[in-house]
C-alpha positions in Angstrom: 64.9 36.7 -16.3 67.3 39.7 -16.3 66.3 43.2 -15.6 67.3 44.1 -19.2 65.0 41.4 -20.6 62.1 42.7 -18.4 62.7 46.2 -19.7 62.6 45.0 -23.3 59.4 43.2 -22.6 57.9 46.4 -21.3 59.3 48.3 -24.2 57.7 45.8 -26.6 54.3 46.3 -25.0 54.6 50.1 -25.4 55.9 49.9 -29.0 53.0 47.5 -29.9 50.6 50.0 -28.5 52.2 52.8 -30.4 52.1 50.8 -33.7 48.5 50.0 -33.0 47.6 53.6 -32.3 49.6 54.9 -35.3 49.4 52.2 -37.9 50.8 54.5 -40.7 53.8 55.6 -38.6 57.1 54.2 -39.9 58.9 55.2 -36.7 56.5 53.4 -34.5 57.0 50.2 -36.5 60.7 50.7 -36.7 61.0 51.1 -32.9 58.9 47.9 -32.4 61.1 46.0 -34.9 64.2 47.1 -33.1 62.8 46.0 -29.7 61.9 42.6 -31.2 65.3 42.3 -32.7 66.9 43.0 -29.3 64.9 40.1 -27.9 66.0 37.8 -30.7 62.5 37.6 -32.2 64.1 37.8 -35.6 61.3 36.6 -37.8 58.8 39.0 -36.4 61.4 41.8 -36.3 62.1 41.3 -40.0 58.4 41.5 -40.8 57.8 44.6 -38.8 60.9 46.4 -40.1 59.9 45.5 -43.7 56.5 47.2 -43.0 58.3 50.2 -41.5 60.4 50.5 -44.6 57.3 50.4 -46.8 55.5 52.9 -44.7 58.5 55.3 -44.9 58.5 54.9 -48.7 54.9 55.8 -48.9 55.4 58.8 -46.6 58.4 60.0 -48.7 56.4 59.6 -51.9 53.6 61.7 -50.5 56.0 64.4 -49.4 57.6 64.5 -52.9 54.1 64.8 -54.5 53.3 67.7 -52.2 56.4 69.5 -53.2 55.6 69.3 -56.8 52.1 70.8 -56.3 
């Protein structure tokens, strides 16, 4: 196993923790998805990145609603 792969495995653990601690955070999920993608875990990366996109959309809609108030 290369040092880079080992670093990605550590990054994955940290990003999973971040996504668990901040389940509504688009950036936490996006970062996890990118780490998964870098490890060729493409199916899981796609699922996580799709969730990140949905969370970002929800956050953007909330921000727009606040501005109108």
